[in-house]
C-alpha positions as CSV (number, residue, x, y, z in Angstrom):
1,M,-29.5,9.9,6.6
2,L,-29.9,13.5,5.5
3,V,-28.7,14.9,2.2
4,G,-28.5,18.3,0.5
5,C,-29.3,21.7,1.8
6,R,-32.9,20.8,2.2
7,Q,-32.1,18.1,4.8
8,R,-34.5,15.6,3.4
9,P,-34.3,12.0,4.4
10,L,-32.5,10.0,1.7
11,L,-35.4,7.6,1.4
12,A,-38.8,9.0,2.3
13,A,-41.1,6.8,4.3
14,G,-42.8,4.2,1.9
15,M,-40.6,5.0,-1.1
16,D,-38.6,2.4,-2.8
17,E,-35.3,3.2,-4.4
18,K,-36.6,3.5,-7.9
19,E,-39.2,6.0,-6.8
20,E,-36.6,8.0,-4.9
21,L,-34.3,8.1,-8.0
22,K,-37.2,9.4,-10.1
23,R,-37.9,12.1,-7.6
24,L,-34.3,13.1,-7.4
25,R,-33.9,13.2,-11.2
26,R,-36.9,15.4,-11.5
27,E,-35.6,17.6,-8.7
28,N,-32.2,18.0,-10.4
29,A,-33.7,18.7,-13.9
30,R,-34.8,22.2,-13.1
31,P,-31.4,23.5,-11.8
32,K,-29.7,21.9,-14.9
33,E,-32.1,23.7,-17.2
34,D,-31.6,27.0,-15.3
35,N,-27.8,26.6,-15.6
36,E,-28.0,26.0,-19.3
37,T,-30.2,29.1,-19.8
38,L,-27.8,31.2,-17.7
39,R,-24.8,29.9,-19.7
40,K,-26.5,30.8,-23.0
41,T,-27.5,34.2,-21.8
42,A,-24.0,35.0,-20.5
43,A,-22.6,34.0,-23.9
44,Y,-25.1,36.1,-25.8
45,F,-24.3,39.2,-23.7
46,A,-20.6,38.6,-24.0
47,R,-20.9,38.6,-27.7
48,E,-23.2,41.7,-27.8
49,T,-20.9,43.7,-25.6
50,T,-17.8,43.1,-27.7
51,R,-19.4,44.6,-30.9
């Protein structure tokens, strides 16, 4: 079974479910951090442009 835009197998060969969950959580952490940074940056510039 393939998932996501990268088309990786859901469970890589030799990985158990816990290892796969750890990998997926690490993989998802970066985009979440990026989204938070972008949200804060947009809020900052919205405040600065209304002054």
